[in-house]
C-alpha positions in Angstrom: 0.1 -0.2 0.0 1.4 3.3 -0.9 1.6 6.2 1.5 -1.2 8.9 1.1 0.0 12.5 0.3 -1.1 15.2 2.4 -3.6 17.2 0.8 -2.6 20.2 -1.2 -3.4 23.6 0.1 -3.9 26.4 -2.5 -1.8 29.4 -2.5 -3.7 32.4 -1.3 -2.0 34.8 -3.7 -2.5 35.2 -7.4 0.6 34.1 -9.4 3.2 36.4 -10.9 5.6 35.6 -13.5 7.2 32.1 -13.2 10.3 33.3 -14.9 11.1 35.5 -12.0 12.0 32.4 -9.8 15.6 33.0 -10.4 18.3 33.7 -8.0 19.7 37.3 -8.9 23.2 36.5 -7.7 23.7 33.2 -9.4 21.1 33.3 -12.3 19.9 29.8 -11.4 16.3 28.6 -10.7 15.2 28.7 -7.2 14.4 25.4 -5.6 10.7 24.3 -5.6 10.1 24.0 -2.1 6.6 23.9 -0.3 4.6 24.2 -3.1 1.7 21.9 -1.9 1.8 24.0 1.7 0.0 27.0 0.5 2.8 29.1 2.1 6.1 30.8 0.7 8.9 29.5 2.5 9.5 31.7 5.9 13.1 32.4 5.2 12.6 32.9 1.3 13.0 30.4 -1.7 16.4 28.7 -1.5 19.2 28.9 -4.4 21.2 25.9 -4.9 24.0 27.9 -3.8 22.8 28.7 -0.3 21.0 32.1 -1.2 17.6 32.7 0.2 15.4 35.3 -1.9 12.3 36.8 -0.6 11.0 39.5 -3.1 7.6 40.4 -4.6 8.5 38.9 -7.8 9.8 35.7 -6.5 6.9 35.4 -4.2 4.5 35.8 -7.2 6.4 33.4 -9.4 6.5 30.7 -6.3 2.7 31.2 -6.4 2.6 30.4 -10.2 4.7 27.1 -9.5 2.5 26.2 -6.5 -0.8 26.5 -8.4 0.7 24.3 -11.1 1.7 21.9 -8.4 -1.7 22.1 -7.1 -3.4 21.2 -10.4 -1.1 18.4 -10.8 -2.0 17.1 -7.3 -5.9 17.4 -8.1 -5.2 15.5 -11.3 -3.5 12.4 -9.4 -6.2 12.5 -6.7 -8.8 12.6 -9.2 -7.8 9.0 -10.1 -7.4 7.8 -6.5 -9.6 6.5 -3.8 -12.8 7.8 -3.1 -11.4 9.8 -0.3 -8.7 11.4 -2.6 -11.2 12.1 -5.4 -13.4 13.9 -2.8 -10.4 15.9 -2.0 -9.9 16.7 -5.6 -13.4 18.1 -5.8 -13.1 19.9 -2.8 -9.8 21.7 -4.2 -11.7 22.5 -7.4 -14.5 23.9 -5.9 -12.1 26.2 -3.9 -10.4 27.2 -7.0 -13.7 28.1 -8.6 -14.7 30.1 -5.8 -11.4 31.9 -5.8 -11.4 32.6 -9.4 -15.0 34.0 -9.2 -13.7 36.5 -6.6 -10.3 37.4 -8.7 -12.4 38.2 -11.6 -14.1 41.0 -9.9 -10.7 42.9 -9.0 -7.9 44.4 -10.8 -4.5 43.0 -10.7 -1.6 45.9 -10.9 0.8 43.1 -12.0 -1.1 41.9 -15.2 0.3 43.1 -18.7 -1.8 44.7 -21.0 -2.6 42.0 -23.2 -4.1 40.0 -20.5 -7.8 39.5 -20.3 -9.5 41.5 -17.6 -12.2 40.6 -15.6 -14.5 37.5 -15.3 -16.4 36.0 -17.7 -17.7 38.1 -20.5 -21.4 37.9 -21.2 -20.8 39.5 -24.6 -21.4 36.7 -27.0 -19.5 36.0 -30.3 -20.9 36.9 -33.6 -22.8 33.9 -35.3 -21.5 32.9 -38.5 -24.3 32.7 -41.3 -24.7 29.6 -43.4 -23.9 26.0 -42.8 
């Protein structure tokens, strides 16, 4: 029997740009730690050379990686035991609630080309013909 992984905890923050997850001193990607904990590491994200980095950009990038890790955990749990499937559904519902709330507020870290707000009620034009 394989050990059951602890449930994933969704990060509380929006994601930033994952390519900011780099040590500014060494130019290497920071270690992927605590991604399923929902909390950025207390002392900062560790570098392979011993640095710890804690900036707004790195926190945003960590959130992106954490959201991706949670998505993979949800997918894995969806094919598991009934309890694991129930946990996956609960996390998906939590994501749905979070996205509904995020769509009502602006994001000052968003680039100009990104979509704004929640789902649009505007319909695309219908094509005529067959």
